[in-house]
LOTOR-498759 format. One record per residue: x, y, z of N, C-alpha, C, CB in turn; chain; residue number from 1; residue in one letter. Coordinates in pm, whole numbers, always signed. Glycine has a CB too. Layout:
BEGIN
REC n.east n.north   n.up ca.east ca.north  ca.up c.east c.north   c.up cb.east cb.north  cb.up mol seq type
REC      X       Y      Z       X        Y      Z      X       Y      Z       X        Y      Z   A NUM    a
...
END
This chain:
BEGIN
REC n.east n.north   n.up ca.east ca.north  ca.up c.east c.north   c.up cb.east cb.north  cb.up mol seq type
REC   +182    -333  -2094    +102     -265  -1977    -45    -224  -1972    +163     -151  -1953   A   1    n
REC   -165    -345  -1886    -255     -269  -1896   -282    -143  -1837    -324     -325  -1880   A   2    p
REC   -339     -59  -1924    -373      +85  -1864   -511    +121  -1970    -215     +218  -1882   A   3    s
REC   -491    +284  -1960    -604     +345  -1976   -554    +522  -1970    -713     +285  -1856   A   4    m
REC   -650    +594  -2085    -584     +734  -2067   -698    +773  -1993    -540     +835  -2205   A   5    v
REC   -656    +855  -1892    -805     +941  -1858   -716   +1077  -1816    -931     +861  -1699   A   6    m
REC   -797   +1211  -1864    -769    +1295  -1849   -791   +1386  -1700    -805    +1319  -1945   A   7    q
REC   -676   +1505  -1727    -660    +1581  -1600   -841   +1604  -1505    -579    +1755  -1661   A   8    a
REC   -910   +1639  -1599   -1030    +1700  -1592  -1158   +1570  -1593   -1034    +1812  -1723   A   9    t
REC  -1132   +1483  -1594   -1156    +1320  -1631  -1116   +1274  -1452   -1011    +1235  -1793   A  10    e
REC  -1013   +1269  -1423    -957    +1223  -1299  -1039   +1302  -1167    -788    +1259  -1304   A  11    q
REC  -1044   +1411  -1225   -1075    +1527  -1115  -1226   +1517  -1063   -1053    +1686  -1186   A  12    a
REC  -1306   +1451  -1188   -1420    +1427  -1161  -1473   +1302  -1104   -1467    +1451  -1253   A  13    a
REC  -1316   +1215  -1160   -1372    +1082  -1055  -1356   +1090   -891   -1282     +939  -1094   A  14    f
REC  -1271   +1157   -873   -1182    +1203   -744  -1319   +1267   -655   -1033    +1344   -787   A  15    v
REC  -1361   +1345   -713   -1463    +1468   -656  -1640   +1353   -606   -1499    +1628   -846   A  16    k
REC  -1641   +1291   -766   -1744    +1244   -800  -1782   +1106   -709   -1731    +1230   -942   A  17    n
REC  -1661    +997   -733   -1625     +896   -638  -1581    +846   -563   -1611     +857   -640   A  18    n
REC  -1470    +843   -616   -1321     +763   -492  -1333    +874   -362   -1089     +779   -581   A  19    l
REC  -1312    +998   -379   -1331    +1104   -243  -1448   +1064   -185   -1346    +1272   -274   A  20    g
REC  -1589   +1102   -199   -1708    +1019    -94  -1707    +864    -87   -1869    +1050   -147   A  21    p
REC  -1650    +833   -175   -1652     +679   -100  -1575    +670    -13   -1620     +561   -174   A  22    a
REC  -1458    +700    -25   -1311     +702    +93  -1413    +734   +218   -1153     +863    +63   A  23    f
REC  -1476    +837   +238   -1508     +939   +316  -1615    +881   +407   -1549    +1060   +236   A  24    r
REC  -1753    +814   +332   -1821     +727   +378  -1771    +629   +416   -1894     +702   +321   A  25    r
REC  -1695    +510   +392   -1656     +441   +443  -1509    +384   +577   -1675     +420   +354   A  26    a
REC  -1504    +604   +631   -1404     +576   +670  -1290    +526   +656   -1422     +551   +712   A  27    s
REC  -1226    +519   +537   -1062     +499   +459   -994    +636   +430   -1072     +417   +290   A  28    i
REC   -880    +618   +523    -762     +741   +528   -689    +687   +473    -696     +801   +650   A  29    n
REC   -664    +597   +334    -607     +594   +277   -554    +707   +161    -643     +509   +270   A  30    t
REC   -440    +759   +153    -454     +912    +84   -471    +858    -58    -304    +1033   +102   A  31    k
REC   -513    +978   -140    -541     +994   -273   -410   +1031   -305    -653    +1090   -312   A  32    i
REC   -370    +979   -413    -255    +1086   -482   -288   +1081   -626     -82    +1039   -462   A  33    i
REC   -257   +1178   -736    -296    +1190   -837   -238   +1198   -881    -351    +1236   -864   A  34    v
REC   -268   +1216  -1062    -134    +1187  -1171    -27   +1073  -1124     -37    +1336  -1186   A  35    w
REC    +47   +1073  -1093    +181     +932  -1075   +184    +902  -1259    +102     +726   -943   A  36    d
REC   +277   +1014  -1308    +272     +996  -1414   +449   +1098  -1460    +106    +1042  -1466   A  37    h
REC   +467   +1115  -1589    +605    +1163  -1557   +611   +1280  -1562    +704    +1122  -1628   A  38    n
REC   +717   +1375  -1562    +781    +1516  -1527   +715   +1628  -1592    +930    +1524  -1569   A  39    c
REC   +683   +1569  -1781    +666    +1672  -1871   +546   +1740  -1847    +671    +1627  -2001   A  40    d
REC   +418   +1654  -1754    +303    +1768  -1765   +247   +1775  -1627    +175    +1733  -1879   A  41    n
REC   +336   +1895  -1574    +264    +1933  -1423   +167   +1984  -1416    +317    +2010  -1342   A  42    p
REC    +81   +2081  -1529      -1    +2111  -1545   -128   +1985  -1542     +31    +2183  -1637   A  43    q
REC    -88   +1844  -1526    -210    +1766  -1509   -250   +1790  -1357    -187    +1605  -1546   A  44    y
REC   -193   +1712  -1253    -221    +1742  -1123   -245   +1900  -1067    -114    +1682  -1059   A  45    p
REC   -200   +1968  -1148    -221    +2139  -1102   -367   +2130  -1185     -73    +2291  -1178   A  46    i
REC   -419   +2130  -1265    -551    +2093  -1305   -635   +2070  -1190    -550    +1975  -1390   A  47    t
REC   -626   +1947  -1189    -698    +1875  -1063   -714   +1923   -904    -628    +1755  -1051   A  48    i
REC   -633   +1962   -830    -624    +2089   -782   -678   +2207   -777    -562    +2113   -804   A  49    l
REC   -680   +2283   -883    -741    +2422   -878   -886   +2368   -896    -684    +2540  -1002   A  50    n
REC   -970   +2277   -858   -1075    +2220   -878  -1129   +2183   -716   -1047    +2103   -981   A  51    d
REC  -1156   +2283   -670   -1173    +2295   -530  -1224   +2142   -470   -1284    +2420   -501   A  52    a
REC  -1333   +2078   -527   -1350    +2033   -486  -1312   +1895   -499   -1417    +2075   -479   A  53    d
REC  -1249   +1859   -581   -1194    +1709   -606  -1049   +1707   -485   -1135    +1686   -811   A  54    a
REC   -996   +1873   -488    -872    +1904   -403   -891   +1879   -251    -831    +2055   -421   A  55    k
REC   -995   +1900   -212   -1031    +1832    -71  -1024   +1731    -28   -1122    +1833    -37   A  56    q
REC  -1011   +1600   -120    -972    +1440   -109   -825   +1421   -121   -1041    +1346   -230   A  57    y
REC   -718   +1495   -168    -616    +1514   -266   -522   +1495   -103    -617    +1684   -388   A  58    v
REC   -459   +1396   -135    -329    +1432    -16   -179   +1489    -96    -281    +1256    +82   A  59    d
REC   -177   +1452   -221     -61    +1510   -332    -76   +1446   -476    +101    +1470   -279   A  60    g
REC    +31   +1449   -557     +48    +1438   -688   +165   +1345   -656     +67    +1574   -778   A  61    s
REC   +200   +1247   -783    +310    +1175   -782   +354   +1176   -921    +291    +1043   -725   A  62    a
REC   +480   +1154   -957    +585    +1145  -1030   +672   +1036  -1117    +640    +1181   -961   A  63    f
REC   +695   +1053  -1223    +827     +952  -1269   +875   +1077  -1364    +787     +767  -1366   A  64    h
REC   +987    +977  -1394   +1079    +1116  -1495  +1141   +1027  -1578   +1218    +1236  -1410   A  65    m
REC  +1063    +896  -1684   +1088     +920  -1788  +1101   +1014  -1923   +1057     +872  -1785   A  66    y
REC  +1052   +1092  -1901   +1052    +1226  -1973  +1022   +1357  -1874    +937    +1218  -2091   A  67    s
REC  +1079   +1490  -1965   +1027    +1595  -1854  +1188   +1601  -1680    +806    +1496  -1785   A  68    g
REC  +1130   +1748  -1704   +1246    +1713  -1572  +1229   +1770  -1452   +1389    +1757  -1598   A  69    s
REC  +1266   +1700  -1344   +1275    +1685  -1206  +1219   +1770  -1173   +1381    +1678  -1145   A  70    i
REC  +1245   +1965  -1217   +1199    +2085  -1163  +1055   +2063  -1148   +1233    +2207  -1248   A  71    t
REC   +981   +2024  -1261    +812    +2026  -1288   +774   +1962  -1133    +745    +1903  -1450   A  72    a
REC   +850   +1926  -1032    +787    +1917   -946   +764   +2014   -803    +822    +1818   -939   A  73    l
REC   +906   +2105   -833    +867    +2212   -736   +708   +2313   -826   +1044    +2329   -710   A  74    s
REC   +759   +2341   -945    +644    +2411  -1026   +486   +2361   -931    +648    +2339  -1223   A  75    t
REC   +455   +2200   -914    +340    +2214   -846   +366   +2249   -712    +262    +2104   -854   A  76    v
REC   +402   +2238   -660    +443    +2256   -513   +436   +2377   -495    +572    +2213   -470   A  77    h
REC   +493   +2527   -546    +473    +2619   -634   +345   +2662   -609    +497    +2579   -760   A  78    n
REC   +244   +2627   -717    +130    +2644   -670    +12   +2615   -608    +115    +2661   -708   A  79    a
REC    +40   +2481   -538     +19    +2433   -363    +80   +2367   -306     -78    +2371   -320   A  80    y
REC   +193   +2485   -258    +269    +2401   -134   +228   +2316     -5    +336    +2486    -77   A  81    p
REC    +95   +2343    +12     +34    +2269   +107    +60   +2111    +84    -113    +2307   +106   A  82    e
REC     +4   +2060    -42      +2    +1979   -102   +133   +1892    -93     -34    +2026   -205   A  83    k
REC   +121   +1734    -39    +242    +1693   -108   +302   +1618   -193    +289    +1675    -62   A  84    n
REC   +448   +1609   -260    +476    +1542   -356   +529   +1436   -353    +525    +1592   -416   A  85    l
REC   +537   +1303   -428    +621    +1170   -440   +669   +1127   -541    +568    +1071   -408   A  86    y
REC   +792   +1078   -554    +812    +1031   -659   +795    +909   -642    +912    +1063   -710   A  87    f
REC   +721    +832   -728    +698     +667   -712   +763    +575   -794    +563     +629   -732   A  88    t
REC   +863    +628   -881    +877     +477   -988   +975    +548  -1092    +698     +405  -1084   A  89    e
REC  +1116    +487  -1110   +1180     +512  -1186  +1269    +363  -1185   +1235     +648  -1160   A  90    q
REC  +1266    +297  -1361   +1353     +200  -1330  +1459    +202  -1431   +1289      +73  -1319   A  91    w
REC  +1540     +63  -1384   +1700     +115  -1467  +1683     -15  -1557   +1889     +123  -1350   A  92    t
REC  +1713      +3  -1653   +1672     -152  -1785  +1819    -206  -1799   +1598      -94  -1997   A  93    g
REC  +1801    -340  -1771   +1956     -446  -1764  +1979    -454  -1900   +1948     -626  -1694   A  94    g
REC  +2126    -497  -1970   +2162     -482  -1821  +2244    -368  -1781   +2234     -599  -1774   A  95    p
REC  +2222    -261  -1829   +2259     -148  -1788  +2411    -117  -1789   +2206     -138  -1671   A  96    g
REC  +2449     +20  -1715   +2577     +100  -1713  +2551    +134  -1586   +2605     +221  -1817   A  97    n
REC  +2642     +25  -1459   +2634     +102  -1318  +2652    +215  -1322   +2713      +71  -1223   A  98    f
REC  +2835    +325  -1365   +2862     +417  -1359  +2723    +528  -1384   +2968     +410  -1435   A  99    a
REC  +2703    +492  -1538   +2617     +608  -1587  +2460    +594  -1516   +2610     +601  -1765   A 100    g
REC  +2436    +524  -1477   +2296     +512  -1377  +2274    +520  -1272   +2240     +427  -1369   A 101    d
REC  +2423    +484  -1199   +2464     +560  -1043  +2428    +729  -1080   +2676     +535   -991   A 102    l
REC  +2532    +756  -1161   +2524     +932  -1147  +2395    +931  -1179   +2622    +1044  -1254   A 103    k
REC  +2283    +918  -1268   +2205     +993  -1325  +2088    +961  -1224   +2190     +969  -1478   A 104    w
REC  +2077    +881  -1183   +1989     +858  -1093  +1957    +907   -953   +2000     +765  -1089   A 105    h
REC  +2130    +889   -916   +2165    +1019   -770  +2109   +1163   -788   +2350    +1059   -749   A 106    v
REC  +2187   +1159   -890   +2125    +1369   -965  +1991   +1396   -972   +2159    +1417  -1159   A 107    q
REC  +1895   +1302  -1042   +1765    +1326  -1035  +1627   +1296   -969   +1755    +1311  -1110   A 108    n
REC  +1710   +1157   -890   +1594    +1129   -777  +1658   +1142   -627   +1526     +961   -796   A 109    l
REC  +1784   +1077   -626   +1792    +1093   -440  +1814   +1270   -417   +1975     +984   -353   A 110    i
REC  +1875   +1324   -481   +1938    +1505   -478  +1853   +1542   -553   +2100    +1561   -538   A 111    i
REC  +1805   +1537   -690   +1672    +1595   -765  +1581   +1583   -709   +1631    +1552   -879   A 112    g
REC  +1462   +1515   -646   +1371    +1498   -637  +1352   +1572   -501   +1346    +1377   -664   A 113    a
REC  +1468   +1514   -433   +1389    +1568   -291  +1440   +1704   -299   +1432    +1486   -127   A 114    t
REC  +1542   +1768   -365   +1582    +1930   -348  +1414   +1982   -406   +1756    +1997   -478   A 115    r
REC  +1312   +1921   -455   +1240    +1966   -532  +1089   +1904   -450   +1287    +1922   -687   A 116    n
REC  +1093   +1923   -367   +1018    +1900   -247   +957   +1763   -233    +915    +1997   -239   A 117    w
REC  +1006   +1636   -304    +942    +1506   -277   +953   +1452   -169    +973    +1420   -348   A 118    s
REC   +869   +1386   -107    +894    +1319    +18   +937   +1189    +40    +798    +1323    +79   A 119    k
REC   +990   +1135    -95   +1042    +1007    -94  +1079    +983   -239    +943     +903    -35   A 120    n
REC  +1143    +849   -263   +1207     +791   -395  +1178    +687   -396   +1339     +790   -421   A 121    v
REC  +1139    +606   -517   +1096     +497   -513  +1174    +424   -663    +932     +510   -497   A 122    l
REC  +1254    +394   -623   +1323     +281   -781  +1271    +130   -838   +1491     +227   -745   A 123    e
REC  +1209     +93   -957   +1126      +13   -935  +1237     -84  -1079    +938      +76   -944   A 124    w
REC  +1205    -200  -1016   +1178     -273   -936  +1266    -337   -799   +1144     -342  -1013   A 125    n
REC  +1206    -383   -741   +1266     -461   -587  +1363    -555   -638   +1140     -558   -483   A 126    l
REC  +1332    -688   -686   +1424     -831   -725  +1334    -867   -885   +1401     -998   -567   A 127    a
REC  +1422    -945   -925   +1382    -1008  -1042  +1472   -1149  -1045   +1407     -905  -1174   A 128    a
REC  +1467   -1218  -1116   +1596    -1340  -1168  +1640   -1263  -1284   +1540    -1525  -1224   A 129    d
REC  +1731   -1371  -1318   +1835    -1325  -1442  +1773   -1295  -1546   +1932    -1424  -1490   A 130    p
REC  +1661   -1364  -1584   +1619    -1315  -1724  +1497   -1201  -1657   +1549    -1463  -1847   A 131    n
REC  +1496   -1094  -1554   +1387     -954  -1561  +1282   -1033  -1543   +1371     -847  -1710   A 132    y
REC  +1253   -1180  -1517   +1098    -1182  -1493  +1094   -1187  -1320   +1013    -1335  -1578   A 133    q
REC  +1000   -1240  -1259    +867    -1226  -1319   +803   -1079  -1312    +775    -1325  -1248   A 134    p
REC   +689   -1090  -1457    +661     -929  -1489   +529   -1034  -1562    +805     -793  -1609   A 135    h
REC   +402    -943  -1556    +255     -961  -1626   +296    -951  -1807    +125     -803  -1564   A 136    t
REC   +250   -1017  -1884    +201    -1025  -1998   +215    -906  -2083     +83    -1060  -1983   A 137    n
REC   +322    -852  -2109    +325     -731  -2228   +397    -683  -2181    +222     -638  -2272   A 138    g
REC   +447    -680  -1995    +520     -585  -1935   +668    -565  -1946    +496     -599  -1822   A 139    g
REC   +733    -526  -1896    +847     -478  -1904   +983    -592  -1910    +844     -386  -1791   A 140    c
REC  +1047    -638  -2029   +1115     -745  -2041  +1281    -700  -1993   +1091     -799  -2195   A 141    t
REC  +1304    -591  -1970   +1465     -561  -1903  +1457    -471  -1776   +1574     -470  -2020   A 142    t
REC  +1334    -457  -1696   +1334     -404  -1580  +1445    -486  -1537   +1206     -404  -1502   A 143    c
REC  +1558    -406  -1455   +1654     -513  -1354  +1609    -431  -1215   +1868     -514  -1388   A 144    m
REC  +1602    -532  -1140   +1572     -527   -987  +1703    -483   -925   +1522     -675   -922   A 145    g
REC  +1654    -402   -805   +1755     -385   -696  +1847    -492   -672   +1692     -361   -573   A 146    a
REC  +1775    -594   -682   +1837     -749   -643  +1830    -834   -726   +1782     -820   -539   A 147    l
REC  +1926    -902   -786   +1891    -1032   -890  +1856   -1194   -832   +2032    -1051   -986   A 148    t
REC  +1839   -1278   -831   +1789    -1387   -753  +1809   -1462   -807   +1680    -1402   -714   A 149    i
REC  +1884   -1585   -799   +1944    -1671   -867  +1935   -1803   -770   +2085    -1618   -908   A 150    s
REC  +2069   -1897   -766   +2120    -1925   -657  +2200   -1840   -559   +2176    -2010   -687   A 151    s
REC  +2253   -1723   -595   +2318    -1602   -541  +2238   -1537   -525   +2408    -1538   -599   A 152    t
REC  +2252   -1418   -478   +2162    -1312   -468  +2258   -1170   -504   +2088    -1315   -308   A 153    v
REC  +2234   -1099   -625   +2359     -984   -685  +2248    -829   -643   +2408    -1011   -929   A 154    s
REC  +2337    -768   -581   +2280     -611   -547  +2344    -539   -692   +2359     -525   -367   A 155    r
REC  +2236    -486   -741   +2285     -370   -862  +2246    -230   -816   +2204     -395  -1023   A 156    n
REC  +2238    -151   -924   +2245      -15   -917  +2138     +15   -828   +2237      +55  -1048   A 157    v
REC  +2022     -18   -899   +1901      +35   -776  +1917     +12   -594   +1750      -62   -816   A 158    s
REC  +1998     -75   -557   +2046     -124   -436  +2145     +45   -368   +2158     -294   -481   A 159    y
REC  +2221     +22   -444   +2359     +125   -416  +2264    +320   -401   +2513     +105   -623   A 160    y
REC  +2216    +275   -525   +2140     +460   -519  +2026    +501   -412   +2045     +500   -678   A 161    v
REC  +1986    +387   -386   +1877     +405   -265  +1929    +374   -143   +1752     +318   -275   A 162    i
REC  +2021    +283   -121   +2087     +255    -22  +2166    +414    +59   +2187     +138    -83   A 163    a
REC  +2233    +466    -45   +2280     +616    -19  +2195    +686    +38   +2313     +692   -128   A 164    h
REC  +2083    +670    +31   +1992     +766   +161  +1897    +691   +243   +1889     +889    +98   A 165    a
REC  +1871    +555   +200   +1776     +455   +272  +1809    +429   +433   +1787     +309   +192   A 166    s
REC  +1919    +415   +452   +2029     +381   +563  +2055    +506   +695   +2186     +362   +468   A 167    k
REC  +1999    +642   +578   +2053     +728   +637  +1931    +859   +732   +2148     +779   +516   A 168    f
REC  +1893    +832   +578   +1728     +944   +602  +1640    +840   +643   +1641    +1036   +436   A 169    v
REC  +1591    +845   +766   +1473     +738   +801  +1372    +862   +787   +1476     +641   +977   A 170    r
REC  +1241    +764   +832   +1137     +770   +845  +1137    +956   +907   +1090     +635   +931   A 171    t
REC  +1100   +1076   +881   +1119    +1191  +1007  +1182   +1243   +970   +1159    +1178  +1134   A 172    g
REC  +1258   +1246   +889   +1361    +1346   +845  +1355   +1505   +782   +1418    +1279   +755   A 173    s
REC  +1408   +1559   +777   +1340    +1714   +698  +1516   +1757   +631   +1246    +1886   +865   A 174    i
REC  +1484   +1794   +516   +1562    +1846   +425  +1589   +1939   +468   +1530    +1859   +316   A 175    r
REC  +1750   +1985   +509   +1819    +2123   +488  +1858   +2139   +412   +1896    +2167   +541   A 176    v
REC  +1944   +2338   +403   +1967    +2360   +286  +2120   +2295   +264   +1945    +2509   +261   A 177    a
REC  +2204   +2352   +163   +2258    +2255   +129  +2368   +2361    -19   +2124    +2117    +95   A 178    s
REC  +2449   +2394     -9   +2497    +2460   -131  +2550   +2393   -208   +2572    +2550   -121   A 179    t
REC  +2557   +2353   -351   +2594    +2291   -498  +2703   +2394   -588   +2434    +2274   -595   A 180    q
REC  +2755   +2329   -634   +2881    +2395   -712  +2830   +2303   -811   +3060    +2387   -654   A 181    t
REC  +2899   +2356   -959   +2844    +2303  -1070  +2870   +2197  -1073   +2866    +2347  -1173   A 182    s
REC  +3009   +2100  -1009   +2983    +1955  -1027  +2950   +1877   -925   +3082    +1897  -1076   A 183    n
REC  +2957   +1938   -833   +2923    +1907   -704  +2796   +1899   -642   +2978    +1977   -643   A 184    l
REC  +2667   +1784   -642   +2557    +1818   -637  +2519   +1786   -517   +2490    +1779   -726   A 185    l
REC  +2444   +1808   -414   +2444    +1764   -330  +2299   +1745   -267   +2531    +1820   -279   A 186    s
REC  +2211   +1704   -138   +2128    +1784    -33  +2149   +1695    +91   +1958    +1804    -74   A 187    v
REC  +2110   +1727   +179   +2126    +1758   +279  +1948   +1719   +386   +2188    +1910   +248   A 188    a
REC  +2007   +1650   +506   +1913    +1608   +589  +1936   +1609   +773   +1892    +1471   +531   A 189    f
REC  +1807   +1644   +836   +1827    +1631   +983  +1777   +1509  +1002   +1762    +1735  +1073   A 190    k
REC  +1830   +1400  +1038   +1698    +1290  +1084  +1649   +1322  +1204   +1736    +1131  +1101   A 191    n
REC  +1542   +1193  +1278   +1491    +1226  +1393  +1600   +1244  +1520   +1391    +1125  +1416   A 192    p
REC  +1708   +1129  +1461   +1817    +1160  +1579  +1892   +1250  +1623   +1893    +1104  +1579   A 193    e
REC  +1893   +1340  +1495   +1934    +1535  +1540  +2051   +1506  +1441   +1998    +1607  +1758   A 194    g
REC  +2117   +1385  +1402   +2205    +1382  +1330  +2212   +1472  +1152   +2210    +1244  +1339   A 195    k
REC  +2316   +1466  +1095   +2269    +1561   +953  +2333   +1469   +879   +2325    +1737   +924   A 196    k
REC  +2297   +1480   +738   +2279    +1345   +675  +2312   +1452   +507   +2080    +1240   +715   A 197    v
REC  +2428   +1442   +479   +2484    +1490   +339  +2525   +1408   +235   +2591    +1561   +355   A 198    l
REC  +2452   +1436   +123   +2474    +1302     +6  +2530   +1433   -109   +2278    +1180    -60   A 199    i
REC  +2615   +1367   -187   +2685    +1465   -273  +2716   +1388   -362   +2796    +1542   -224   A 200    v
REC  +2764   +1391   -458   +2769    +1299   -598  +2841   +1428   -699   +2574    +1233   -664   A 201    l
REC  +2983   +1397   -746   +3060    +1437   -826  +3010   +1392   -930   +3175    +1413   -807   A 202    n
REC  +2938   +1480  -1063   +2903    +1471  -1132  +3028   +1496  -1256   +2798    +1528  -1105   A 203    t
REC  +3141   +1511  -1209   +3265    +1541  -1338  +3354   +1434  -1305   +3362    +1706  -1335   A 204    a
REC  +3399   +1454  -1389   +3530    +1331  -1482  +3635   +1260  -1348   +3682    +1458  -1628   A 205    s
REC  +3679   +1388  -1338   +3802    +1418  -1267  +3750   +1389  -1136   +3865    +1566  -1286   A 206    a
REC  +3838   +1361  -1036   +3811    +1377   -880  +3843   +1561   -783   +3935    +1244   -812   A 207    a
REC  +3729   +1595   -687   +3723    +1712   -673  +3732   +1729   -534   +3621    +1763   -732   A 208    e
REC  +3841   +1792   -509   +3849    +1829   -362  +3750   +1894   -324   +3956    +1902   -324   A 209    a
REC  +3666   +1889   -202   +3559    +1995   -160  +3570   +2060     +9   +3405    +1912   -179   A 210    f
REC  +3491   +2140    +31   +3496    +2124   +220  +3352   +2110   +279   +3567    +2282   +309   A 211    n
REC  +3329   +2052   +355   +3209    +2077   +452  +3195   +2182   +507   +3200    +2005   +548   A 212    i
REC  +3167   +2243   +540   +3108    +2370   +653  +2959   +2305   +779   +3019    +2531   +517   A 213    k
REC  +2986   +2323   +863   +2880    +2350   +956  +2954   +2403  +1072   +2791    +2224   +991   A 214    f
REC  +2832   +2508  +1136   +2867    +2578  +1242  +3018   +2603  +1305   +2796    +2524  +1324   A 215    n
REC  +3062   +2693  +1215   +3244    +2726  +1205  +3323   +2640  +1183   +3315    +2773  +1317   A 216    g
REC  +3282   +2522  +1162   +3345    +2392  +1169  +3357   +2341  +1050   +3282    +2302  +1248   A 217    k
REC  +3497   +2323   +982   +3515    +2245   +806  +3570   +2102   +822   +3648    +2335   +687   A 218    t
REC  +3531   +2033   +780   +3658    +1932   +733  +3702   +1893   +547   +3607    +1770   +810   A 219    v
REC  +3756   +1875   +463   +3778    +1869   +404  +3831   +1757   +341   +3798    +1937   +416   A 220    t
REC  +3761   +1689   +188   +3734    +1575   +175  +3759   +1582     +7   +3592    +1534   +243   A 221    t
REC  +3709   +1450    -29   +3734    +1470   -238  +3594   +1350   -256   +3970    +1373   -346   A 222    s
REC  +3615   +1331   -444   +3520    +1261   -417  +3580   +1223   -580   +3361    +1323   -358   A 223    l
REC  +3596   +1081   -583   +3649    +1060   -783  +3547   +1091   -864   +3688     +886   -849   A 224    n
REC  +3601   +1098   -969   +3489    +1149  -1082  +3354   +1040  -1063   +3564    +1137  -1267   A 225    g
REC  +3215   +1089  -1061   +3119     +988  -1048  +3057    +923   -987   +3130     +936  -1074   A 226    g
REC  +3147    +987   -826   +3085     +911   -715  +3019    +959   -667   +3138     +866   -632   A 227    a
REC  +2950    +850   -535   +2883     +967   -467  +2908    +861   -340   +2703    +1031   -522   A 228    v
REC  +2879   +1010   -243   +2950     +945    -90  +2804   +1020    +19   +3176    +1043    -37   A 229    a
REC  +2787    +956   +115   +2677     +988   +243  +2791   +1055   +342   +2584     +821   +327   A 230    t
REC  +2756   +1171   +376   +2851    +1205   +539  +2789   +1201   +633   +2917    +1336   +570   A 231    f
REC  +2747   +1182   +738   +2689    +1228   +862  +2804   +1245   +957   +2580    +1129   +918   A 232    v
REC  +2691   +1338  +1068   +2775    +1380  +1199  +2637   +1426  +1266   +2917    +1517  +1181   A 233    w
END
């Protein structure tokens, strides 16, 4: 992939001396988001935000998780809670393992990223043909889209990973508290309609029964091993 190395101090200098002032002069309101790379280096965006002249132009920082822990987002949040966090890319490699990929992506992105202050989750990429095309020369040769487009349209694991949240956690939703057990991971939201949305993943291999309690009322349900469910009330 066409790319170049830019150290944190270089990015801070570019933002404060070039990009930020240029946006301001041209009245461009596009957000400037720094880092946009893996969770193994939260110090990179923190270094930029430590520069007060650069910080004034920065909306927040973005992450992928090809290495590191999703808790890196909380490390940055704790250092600069007034700045936003975004999860901007994670690929699913073809042909993939549906059960394993569903579990990992929901655990680390849909639940993990949002519980660690991310305002969004993006899977990469949207669509490809059966040969994982098109892509740039030297680009990813096995990146499986959420959809495979041929004479028919096939829905792949990324489609279902995102759909568990995107159909119910609409723009303007707010994450609210939810408890977790060792095997049942969850994230909860209140959406703009006032409805509660609870996404639960059973990371165990066997089915588990559990209770959902809210405002003194309880419902009992269960999930098979590796299953994900979205509850709305």
